[in-house]
C-alpha positions, 0 to 999 in steps of 0.5 A, spaced: 499 500 500 505 504 501 509 503 495 502 504 491 501 511 494 509 513 493 508 511 485 501 514 485 505 521 487 511 520 483 505 519 477 501 525 479 508 530 480 510 527 473 503 528 470 503 536 473 510 537 471 508 534 463 502 538 463 501 544 457 496 548 461 497 554 465 492 559 469 491 566 470 486 569 474 486 577 478 483 582 479 483 589 474 482 595 479 478 601 476 473 597 472 468 592 473 466 590 466 470 589 460 475 585 456 482 584 457 486 582 450 491 577 451 497 577 446 504 572 446 511 575 444 513 572 437 520 575 437 519 581 434 512 582 435 506 581 439 501 576 437 494 577 439 491 569 442 485 571 446 480 576 448 478 575 456 472 577 459 472 581 466 466 580 471 466 584 477 473 586 476 475 579 476 478 574 470 480 567 470 483 564 464 486 557 462 491 558 458 494 553 453 501 552 452 504 551 445 511 547 448 515 547 455 519 553 454 517 560 457 513 565 454 512 572 454 505 574 455 501 581 455 494 583 458 491 589 454 486 593 457 483 599 452 490 598 448 494 599 454 498 594 457 496 593 464 500 586 465 507 583 463 507 575 465 512 570 463 508 563 463 511 555 464 507 549 464 503 548 470 503 555 473 498 558 476 498 565 476 494 570 480 495 578 479 492 585 481 492 590 476 489 596 474 487 600 468 492 604 467 498 599 468 501 602 473 500 597 478 501 589 478 502 584 484 503 577 482 504 571 485 505 564 483 510 565 478 517 567 480 519 569 472 513 574 472 515 576 478 522 578 476 519 581 469 515 586 473 521 588 477 525 589 471 520 593 468 518 597 474 526 599 474 526 601 467 520 605 469 523 609 474 530 610 470 526 613 464 522 618 469 529 619 471 532 620 465 526 625 463 527 629 469 535 630 467 534 631 460 529 637 461 533 640 466 539 639 461 535 643 456 534 648 461 541 649 462 543 649 454 538 654 453 540 658 459 548 657 456 549 655 463 556 651 461 557 649 468 551 645 469 550 642 462 557 639 464 555 636 470 548 634 468 551 631 462 556 627 466 550 625 471 546 622 465 552 618 463 553 615 470 546 613 470 547 609 464 553 606 467 549 604 474 544 601 469 549 597 466 552 595 472 545 593 475 543 589 469 549 585 469 548 583 477 541 581 475 544 576 470 549 573 475 544 573 480 538 569 476 543 565 471 537 561 468 532 566 468 528 568 461 528 574 463 535 575 462 534 576 454 530 582 455 536 585 459 540 584 454 536 587 448 534 593 453 536 600 451 537 607 455 532 611 454 535 615 448 535 609 445 542 607 447 543 599 447 545 597 454 549 592 452 553 595 445 560 594 447 564 589 443 566 586 449 559 584 452 558 578 447 561 574 452 555 576 456 551 574 451 555 567 451 554 566 458 546 567 458 546 563 452 550 558 455 545 557 461 538 557 458 541 553 453 541 547 458 534 550 462 530 551 455 533 548 450 527 548 445 526 556 446 525 560 440 528 565 444 535 561 446 535 560 438 534 567 437 540 569 442 545 564 438 544 567 431 545 574 435 552 571 438 554 569 431 552 575 428 556 579 433 562 574 433 563 575 425 562 583 426 568 582 431 572 579 426 570 584 421 572 589 425 579 586 427 581 586 420 579 592 417 583 596 422 589 593 420 592 597 415 594 592 410 587 591 408 583 594 403 576 597 403 573 600 409 565 599 412 560 604 411 557 609 416 551 612 415 549 617 420 545 624 420 548 631 419 547 638 422 540 638 418 539 631 419 540 629 413 543 622 412 550 622 410 554 616 408 562 615 409 561 611 402 559 617 398 566 619 399 569 613 395 575 614 390 577 620 395 582 621 400 579 621 407 580 623 413 575 619 418 576 623 425 571 621 431 571 627 436 567 630 442 565 637 443 566 637 451 573 637 449 577 643 448 583 640 445 579 637 441 576 643 438 583 646 437 584 639 433 579 642 428 583 648 427 589 643 424 584 640 420 582 646 417 588 648 414 590 641 412 582 641 409 584 648 405 591 645 403 589 639 400 581 640 398 583 641 391 587 635 391 581 630 393 582 630 400 575 630 404 574 629 412 568 625 415 567 627 422 563 623 428 561 626 434 561 621 439 556 626 444 550 625 446 548 632 446 546 633 439 544 640 441 551 642 443 554 638 437 550 642 432 552 649 435 560 647 435 560 645 428 556 652 426 561 656 431 567 653 428 564 653 421 567 646 419 566 645 412 566 638 411 561 632 413 559 633 420 555 627 423 552 625 430 546 620 432 547 622 439 548 615 442 555 616 444 559 610 446 553 606 443 553 608 436 554 603 431 560 607 427 564 607 434 562 599 435 564 598 427 571 602 428 573 599 435 574 607 437 575 606 444 578 613 446 578 620 442 580 623 438 581 617 433 583 618 427 583 613 420 586 615 413 583 612 407 586 613 401 583 613 394 583 606 393 579 605 399 584 602 403 585 604 411 593 606 410 594 610 417 590 610 424 591 615 430 597 620 426 596 627 427 600 634 426 606 634 422 605 626 421 598 627 418 600 632 413 606 628 410 602 622 410 597 627 405 602 630 402 604 623 399 597 619 397 593 626 395 598 625 388 
């Protein structure tokens, strides 16, 4: 009898673990009747899977899952997201939310709790960023350079702190599918948190852990593709930085008039590709040297393509105008996360690449008389 009882428990446990269903029930404060729209994340878009009726402010829904991997689900009320969920087979999720999407309390799913925590922190980050950005705009308008510099530093510190917190989450919760959300998280100005070429190591760490836990997950498969892409990009970047290699990767960024300018449009010319920041007075002085070289060699085919790594596009545009820079000046406001910075593996500024008429990167980080001598040889 005892043996039969233990066998029954094992059988029941196995059945519970193999179920393809989950339940979601809860209370939506602020309404007594209406409909919730349930959506599921499918890599790049959310697909509607059902409508759930609300009665007396409550709802109860049995969810049929397509596989045993965790999936991301979202509840909407009047086109406003009121809850984000991560559901696994056998989960019995209970939640309390409101119609404005400002409140959510959950139980029955640890992954959902982690996701709620991440989204709450992201919302507080956006609010802090917006607050600082508004004060920064006022400082720029008032011409308060001291305050502008201080606020830019504070915004940068906010970015660094967010990345540190995200890395802590990755290490603290190695088997959580929420790590995928964090890997693709962006700062409020649309700057990716993990944009550095070295961040591929974090992607691989997360992928290795999740591949053991959820080998059939489409999100893990997508992560593997991302890692492969980043590794190939890193190899490519390493090659183009070797002066013996021919050809150069293109850059497409907006200029001061918001027109997209491409480095490739200067093909066939001798190009100085410069990375700089308006916040450094020495780099502004460097532009004076560039002006002399530009006047000296422009009629022989010299062009300059200058990339600003500043996040303050207003200050950058003002500097370009004040210095009357005649060459192509571009900036996307993404700072160190800019695709151009990543592509050319720029780790410090000023940074400079010289490209000859054949498209070969013939030198990097040459300045003053050395740059003048090089240009005199290759503009012929």
